[in-house]
C-alpha positions in Angstrom: -61.2 1.1 -87.0 -61.1 4.6 -88.6 -61.4 6.1 -85.1 -58.4 4.2 -83.8 -56.3 5.3 -86.9 -57.3 9.0 -86.2 -56.3 8.7 -82.6 -52.9 7.2 -83.5 -52.3 10.1 -86.0 -53.0 12.6 -83.4 -50.6 11.0 -81.0 -47.8 10.9 -83.6 -48.4 14.7 -84.5 -48.3 15.6 -80.9 -45.0 13.7 -80.2 -43.2 15.3 -83.3 -44.6 18.7 -82.3 -43.4 18.2 -78.7 -39.9 17.3 -79.7 -39.5 20.3 -81.9 -41.1 22.5 -79.2 -38.6 21.1 -76.5 -35.6 21.8 -78.7 -36.8 25.3 -79.4 -37.5 26.0 -75.8 -34.0 24.7 -74.8 -32.2 26.9 -77.3 -34.3 29.8 -76.3 -33.7 29.3 -72.6 -30.0 29.0 -73.3 -29.9 32.2 -75.2 -31.6 34.0 -72.4 -29.2 32.7 -69.8 -31.9 31.2 -67.6 -31.1 27.6 -67.6 -28.4 25.7 -65.7 -27.2 24.2 -68.9 -24.6 27.0 -69.2 -22.3 27.6 -66.3 -19.6 30.0 -65.1 -17.0 28.8 -62.8 -13.6 29.9 -61.3 -10.7 27.7 -60.2 -11.6 28.2 -56.5 -14.2 30.2 -54.6 -11.7 31.8 -52.0 -8.4 33.4 -52.8 -5.6 34.3 -50.3 -5.0 38.0 -49.8 -1.8 39.3 -51.5 -2.2 43.1 -51.4 -2.7 43.1 -55.2 -5.8 42.9 -57.3 -7.2 39.4 -57.6 -9.2 38.7 -60.8 -9.8 35.0 -61.2 -10.1 33.5 -64.7 -13.5 32.2 -65.5 -14.6 29.1 -67.4 -17.9 29.3 -69.5 -19.5 26.0 -70.6 -22.6 24.8 -72.2 -23.7 21.2 -71.9 -20.1 20.5 -70.5 -18.3 22.1 -73.5 -16.3 25.2 -73.1 -17.2 28.3 -74.9 -14.6 30.4 -76.5 -13.8 33.8 -75.0 -15.4 35.5 -78.1 -18.8 34.2 -76.9 -18.8 36.1 -73.5 -17.6 39.2 -71.9 -16.1 39.2 -68.2 -16.7 42.3 -66.0 -14.6 42.4 -62.8 -15.0 44.6 -59.7 -12.9 47.8 -59.8 -10.5 47.1 -56.8 -10.7 43.5 -55.7 -7.8 43.8 -53.2 -9.1 43.8 -49.6 -10.6 40.7 -47.9 -14.2 40.3 -48.6 -16.7 39.1 -51.2 -16.7 40.1 -54.8 -18.8 39.5 -57.9 -17.9 38.7 -61.5 -20.5 39.3 -64.3 -20.4 37.2 -67.5 -22.4 38.4 -70.4 -22.9 36.2 -73.5 -22.3 37.6 -76.9 -21.9 36.3 -80.6 -23.4 33.3 -82.0 -23.5 29.6 -81.0 -24.5 27.1 -83.6 -25.9 29.8 -85.8 -27.9 31.3 -82.9 -27.3 34.8 -81.3 -26.4 34.5 -77.6 -28.1 36.6 -75.1 -28.0 36.7 -71.3 -25.7 37.1 -68.3 -24.7 35.5 -65.1 -23.1 36.7 -61.9 -20.6 34.6 -59.9 -19.3 35.3 -56.4 -15.7 34.8 -55.1 -14.0 35.8 -51.9 -10.6 37.2 -50.9 -9.6 36.2 -47.4 -6.6 36.3 -45.0 -5.0 33.0 -45.3 -6.0 30.4 -42.7 -3.3 28.6 -40.7 -2.5 25.2 -42.0 -0.7 22.1 -40.6 -1.8 22.7 -37.1 -0.8 20.0 -34.5 -0.2 19.5 -30.9 2.6 17.5 -29.3 4.0 17.0 -25.8 7.4 18.6 -25.4 9.1 16.5 -22.5 11.3 18.3 -20.0 14.0 15.9 -18.9 14.2 17.4 -15.3 11.3 19.7 -14.9 7.9 20.6 -16.4 6.6 19.2 -19.6 5.0 21.6 -22.2 2.4 21.2 -24.9 3.8 22.5 -28.2 1.3 23.7 -30.7 2.9 24.2 -34.2 1.9 25.1 -37.7 3.1 25.4 -41.1 5.7 28.1 -41.5 3.8 31.0 -42.9 6.5 33.4 -43.4 5.7 34.0 -47.0 2.1 34.9 -46.1 1.1 38.4 -46.2 -0.2 38.7 -42.6 0.6 40.8 -39.6 0.1 38.3 -36.8 -2.0 35.6 -35.1 -4.8 35.5 -32.6 -4.3 32.4 -30.3 -6.8 31.0 -27.9 -5.9 28.0 -25.4 -8.7 26.4 -23.4 -8.0 23.8 -20.8 -10.6 21.9 -18.7 -8.4 21.5 -15.5 -9.2 20.5 -12.1 -10.1 24.0 -11.0 -12.5 24.6 -13.9 -12.0 25.7 -17.6 -9.5 28.3 -18.2 -9.1 30.3 -21.3 -5.9 32.0 -22.4 -5.9 34.6 -25.2 -2.7 36.0 -26.9 -1.5 37.8 -30.0 1.9 36.8 -31.4 4.0 38.0 -34.3 3.6 36.7 -37.8 7.1 35.1 -37.9 6.3 32.5 -35.2 5.2 29.0 -36.1 4.7 27.5 -32.6 3.4 28.2 -29.2 4.2 26.4 -26.0 2.0 25.9 -23.0 3.4 24.8 -19.6 1.5 21.7 -18.5 0.4 22.3 -14.8 -2.1 19.6 -14.8 -1.9 16.2 -16.3 -4.9 14.3 -17.6 -6.2 17.7 -19.0 -7.7 18.3 -22.4 -6.3 21.4 -24.1 -8.2 23.1 -27.1 -6.0 25.3 -29.2 -7.3 27.5 -32.0 -5.6 30.1 -34.1 -6.3 32.6 -36.6 -4.2 35.0 -38.8 -5.0 38.6 -39.2 -4.0 41.5 -41.6 -4.2 45.3 -40.8 -5.5 47.4 -43.8 -6.5 50.9 -43.5 -6.8 50.9 -39.7 -9.0 47.8 -39.8 -8.2 44.2 -39.0 -9.2 41.4 -41.2 -9.1 37.8 -39.9 -8.8 34.3 -41.2 -11.0 31.5 -40.2 -10.1 29.7 -37.0 -8.0 26.6 -37.2 -8.4 24.2 -34.3 -6.8 21.2 -32.6 -7.6 19.3 -29.5 -5.0 17.5 -27.3 -5.4 15.5 -24.2 -2.3 15.4 -21.9 -1.9 11.9 -20.3 -1.1 11.3 -16.7 2.6 10.1 -16.6 3.2 6.8 -14.9 6.4 7.2 -12.9 6.2 3.6 -11.5 6.3 4.9 -8.0 6.8 2.7 -5.1 3.6 3.2 -2.8 3.0 2.1 0.7 1.3 3.1 3.9 3.6 3.6 6.9 2.3 4.4 10.4 -1.0 5.6 8.8 0.7 7.8 6.2 0.1 7.0 2.4 3.3 7.7 0.6 5.2 7.3 -2.7 8.7 7.7 -3.8 10.9 6.8 -6.9 14.2 5.6 -5.6 16.2 5.4 -8.8 15.3 8.9 -9.9 17.2 10.6 -7.1 20.7 9.1 -6.9 23.6 10.3 -4.7 25.8 12.7 -6.6 29.4 14.0 -6.0 29.6 17.2 -4.0 32.7 19.2 -3.3 32.8 21.5 -0.2 35.5 24.2 0.1 37.0 26.0 3.0 37.4 29.9 3.1 40.8 31.2 2.4 42.6 34.6 2.4 43.1 35.2 -1.2 45.7 32.4 -2.0 44.2 29.6 -3.8 46.9 27.3 -2.6 45.5 27.7 1.0 42.1 26.6 0.0 41.2 23.0 1.1 38.2 21.0 0.0 36.3 17.9 0.9 34.4 15.5 -1.3 31.3 13.6 -0.2 28.2 11.9 -1.7 25.0 13.9 -1.6 21.3 13.1 -2.1 18.0 15.1 -2.0 15.3 12.4 -1.8 11.6 13.4 -1.9 9.0 11.2 -0.3 5.5 12.3 -1.6 2.6 12.1 1.1 -1.3 12.0 0.9 -1.8 13.4 4.3 -0.5 16.4 6.4 1.6 15.2 9.3 0.4 15.5 12.8 2.4 17.4 15.4 3.5 14.2 17.2 4.8 12.5 14.0 8.5 11.9 14.2 10.7 11.3 11.2 14.4 10.4 11.6 17.3 8.5 9.9 19.7 5.9 11.0 23.0 4.7 9.8 24.5 1.4 11.2 21.5 1.3 13.6 22.4 4.8 15.0 20.4 7.8 14.8 23.2 10.1 15.8 23.0 13.6 17.2 20.0 16.0 16.7 19.4 19.6 18.0 15.7 20.3 17.7 15.8 21.1 13.9 15.7 17.5 12.4 19.3 17.7 11.3 21.2 14.7 12.3 24.9 14.2 12.6 25.9 10.4 12.7 27.5 9.1 14.9 28.1 12.6 16.4 29.1 16.2 15.6 32.9 15.5 16.2 33.2 12.6 13.8 30.5 13.1 11.2 30.1 10.1 8.7 26.6 10.8 7.6 24.6 14.1 8.0 20.9 14.3 7.3 18.1 16.8 7.5 14.3 16.3 7.1 11.9 19.0 5.8 8.3 19.0 4.6 6.7 21.0 1.9 2.9 21.1 1.5 1.4 22.2 -1.9 -1.1 25.0 -1.8 -3.5 25.2 -4.6 -1.2 24.2 -7.3 1.9 22.0 -7.3 5.4 23.5 -8.3 6.7 23.1 -11.8 8.5 19.8 -11.4 6.6 17.4 -13.6 6.7 14.4 -11.2 5.1 16.6 -8.4 2.5 17.7 -10.9 1.6 14.3 -11.7 1.4 13.2 -8.1 -0.6 16.3 -7.2 -3.1 15.3 -9.7 -3.3 11.9 -7.9 -4.1 13.5 -4.5 -0.6 13.9 -3.0 -0.6 17.0 -0.7 3.2 17.5 -0.5 6.6 15.9 0.1 9.1 15.0 2.7 12.5 16.0 1.5 15.4 13.9 2.9 18.7 15.7 2.7 21.6 13.2 3.0 25.4 13.8 3.0 27.6 10.7 3.1 31.2 11.6 3.9 32.9 8.2 3.4 34.0 7.0 0.0 32.5 3.7 0.3 29.0 2.1 0.6 26.9 3.9 3.2 23.2 3.0 3.7 20.9 5.5 5.4 17.4 4.3 6.6 14.5 6.7 6.8 12.1 6.1 9.5 8.5 7.2 10.3 8.6 6.5 14.1 9.8 2.9 14.5 8.9 1.8 10.9 11.5 2.0 8.1 10.2 3.6 4.9 13.2 3.4 2.6 16.9 2.8 2.5 19.1 5.3 0.7 22.4 3.7 -0.6 25.6 5.7 -1.5 28.5 3.8 -3.1 30.9 6.6 -2.3 31.6 10.0 -4.0 34.2 8.7 -6.4 31.6 6.6 -8.3 28.9 9.3 -8.2 28.1 11.7 -11.0 28.6 15.4 -10.6 25.7 17.5 -9.2 23.1 18.7 -11.7 21.0 21.4 -10.2 18.3 21.0 -12.8 17.3 17.6 -11.4 16.1 19.4 -8.2 14.8 22.7 -9.7 11.3 22.0 -8.7 12.1 21.4 -5.0 13.1 23.8 -2.3 15.3 26.3 -4.2 17.5 26.9 -1.2 18.5 23.3 -0.5 22.3 22.8 0.3 24.1 19.9 1.8 23.6 19.3 5.5 27.3 18.9 5.8 28.9 22.3 5.2 32.8 21.9 5.0 33.6 25.5 5.4 31.6 25.7 8.6 33.2 22.6 10.0 36.8 24.0 9.3 35.9 27.3 11.0 34.4 25.6 14.1 37.2 23.2 14.5 39.9 25.9 14.1 37.9 27.9 16.8 38.0 25.0 19.2 41.8 24.6 18.5 42.4 28.3 19.3 40.5 28.2 22.6 42.1 25.1 23.8 45.2 27.1 24.1 43.8 29.1 26.9 44.3 26.4 29.6 45.0 22.6 29.7 42.2 20.2 30.6 39.4 22.8 30.2 35.9 21.8 31.1 33.2 22.3 28.6 31.8 25.2 30.4 35.3 26.8 30.4 35.4 26.1 26.6 32.1 28.0 26.3 33.5 31.1 28.1 36.7 30.9 26.0 34.6 30.8 22.7 32.9 34.0 23.8 36.2 35.6 24.5 37.4 34.4 21.0 34.3 36.2 19.4 34.8 39.4 21.5 38.3 39.8 20.2 37.0 40.2 16.6 35.4 43.3 15.1 31.7 43.8 15.1 31.6 43.5 11.3 33.1 40.1 11.6 30.7 39.0 14.4 27.6 41.0 15.2 25.2 39.6 17.7 24.9 36.6 15.5 28.2 35.6 17.1 26.0 33.8 19.6 25.1 31.3 16.9 28.7 30.8 16.1 29.4 30.0 19.8 26.4 27.7 20.0 27.5 25.8 16.8 31.0 25.3 18.3 29.4 23.9 21.5 27.3 21.6 19.4 30.6 20.1 18.2 31.0 19.1 21.8 27.5 17.5 21.9 25.3 20.3 23.3 22.0 21.3 21.5 20.8 24.9 21.3 18.0 27.1 20.3 18.0 30.6 18.9 16.0 33.5 20.3 15.4 36.9 18.8 13.6 40.1 20.2 12.4 41.8 17.2 8.9 42.1 16.0 6.9 44.2 13.5 5.5 47.3 15.0 3.5 50.2 13.6 6.8 52.0 12.9 8.7 49.0 11.4 11.0 46.5 13.0 11.2 47.0 16.7 13.7 45.3 19.2 12.5 44.7 22.7 15.6 43.5 24.5 13.6 42.2 27.5 11.4 39.8 25.5 12.2 37.1 23.0 10.8 34.8 20.3 12.1 31.5 19.1 12.4 30.9 15.3 9.8 28.2 15.7 7.3 30.7 17.2 3.7 30.3 16.2 3.5 34.1 16.1 5.0 35.6 12.9 8.0 37.8 13.6 11.2 39.0 11.9 14.4 37.4 13.3 16.6 40.1 12.0 16.8 41.9 15.4 19.1 41.2 18.3 19.7 37.5 18.8 20.9 35.3 21.7 21.2 31.6 22.0 20.3 29.1 24.8 22.8 26.2 25.0 21.5 23.3 27.0 24.4 21.8 28.9 22.5 19.7 31.3 18.9 18.1 31.2 16.5 21.0 31.6 19.3 23.5 32.2 20.9 26.1 29.9 23.4 28.8 29.6 22.3 32.2 27.9 24.8 33.2 25.3 24.9 36.9 24.2 28.0 37.9 22.5 29.4 40.1 19.7 32.6 41.6 18.4 34.0 45.0 19.4 32.8 48.0 17.4 36.4 48.8 16.3 39.6 46.9 15.5 41.4 45.2 12.7 40.3 42.2 10.6 43.8 40.8 11.0 42.7 38.7 14.0 45.3 36.8 16.0 44.1 35.0 19.1 45.7 35.9 22.4 44.8 33.2 25.0 46.4 35.1 27.8 43.6 37.6 28.1 41.1 34.8 29.1 40.1 34.2 32.7 38.7 31.0 34.2 35.1 31.4 35.4 34.6 31.2 39.2 31.5 28.9 38.8 29.1 27.5 36.1 26.1 29.8 35.6 23.4 27.5 34.4 19.7 28.4 34.4 16.8 26.0 34.9 14.3 25.7 32.1 11.5 26.2 34.7 12.8 29.7 35.8 11.0 32.7 34.6 12.2 34.2 31.3 11.4 37.3 29.3 9.4 35.7 26.5 6.5 37.0 24.3 4.4 33.9 24.3 5.4 31.8 27.3 6.5 32.2 30.9 9.4 29.8 30.9 11.8 28.2 28.5 10.3 24.8 29.5 6.8 26.1 28.3 8.4 27.4 25.0 10.0 24.0 24.2 6.7 22.3 24.6 4.8 24.9 22.8 7.0 25.6 19.8 9.1 22.4 19.6 6.8 19.8 21.2 9.7 18.8 23.4 10.0 18.0 27.1 13.3 19.7 27.6 13.7 17.8 31.0 13.8 14.5 29.1 15.3 15.6 25.8 18.3 13.4 24.6 20.0 14.5 21.4 20.9 10.8 20.6 17.4 9.3 21.3 14.8 10.0 18.6 12.0 8.9 21.1 12.6 12.2 22.8 12.7 14.4 19.7 10.4 16.9 18.3 8.5 16.4 15.0 8.8 20.1 14.5 10.1 21.0 11.1 11.3 24.5 11.0 11.1 25.1 7.2 7.8 23.4 6.5 5.1 25.4 4.5 
């Protein structure tokens, strides 16, 4: 029993001694500054660069209670201005609860170039052409910075692409043109400050944005083996006004209104050489002269004029956003239907691939149509213009009225010679060798198709004209058609007249036609297409028509699409 009492007493003594020993050790440790029970903090760890000294206030606590400034001394770095890391030393002093305070602590803080905040990415839709991805951030005009580093990365179809750029500090947005839909863009930005010839950067701010593939609700179908798509309501007819030329007096200027439409049909395959596209109005395909321009019902009385061209995309689509989206879906290009409807009433034009109708384009007349807005067609052929050109029609009809004065009841061949005479009575500046095309266009008013030939090619010493040998514009061999030009006007199946004409090298621009100088031709001078001809690629015009235009000129009928060429002069 006595032993148990002795053991208990020993335990009590040890407990009491331990308590006092612990309290003494705690105070001692506190005084030396080696325990976490006293802390030094600042309001934040990182401060934005201002160009001035930054000395954060410190808070010193013991067991959660703030010590008074008299109990510690704060030592700051000498020049805490530039971005970087700095240290504050806090040394204890005085007494706390009757005990003298000893010890010190060091705390670290940073000065940094301010990071970009409020970063976001939104799609900025273009009403008529390309969309853009707009990256924006909070306006940092009050920040003491010199500019931004920008990096844009996109995981496009052709691999990841990284764009780097520096911009001025006063900007708060950056736009990226969207060339591929369904692509993820990663945008990051940092600000920088130049100090003493050195650049200091903020941390990167980053945002990721995926651009969705737009759904244009296209009509898709397969016609004669061609997968295609079109959006009919997006390309309506608009009002177009054509003007005639005039001699300075606006009162003499005449005009003609008509309804105009540029209608793209997007395709997934390249067209074969034997693929024929044409248009019909009131079940008539009208007149065509080797170029896929049609005049319905004919050239003299045009009610509808159309033209077909094909553009193939290369590696990337053009900037029109619909084309970009379709390119992403595998479309290789588009067929552009150019339609001019001259009557101010409802007119329907059918577009055909061979004998199969693709789509019907409906004009309700020009008086009910909106004015032309070029932005709508900005992404398509930049040189498009209406098929029907009023100024040209006025000129050609005036020419025919003039030459009709030469003699009554003229044959078409006589009219041809009179047209050449009409050109020859002008100055060369008015009608160079390209006057042959003017004659040919006037003869087309009478229903005769024609082709253009030029004799120029690129030699070692530049452009060279060989007047004995000619190319066609449809030639498979590249050449420059700026040289001397002639036209072949086909006045009978497989037969043509060679037109070579220009104005005189002198004279006055004040032209007045004198029909009395014209003389009737003794006979018609027509040449067979199978006769030898000075050509660079072929021996005969018959061979040229088959090789360049895919046409049997002996069977060609300008009013029968079955005999037409699929050749499209302006295809890429």
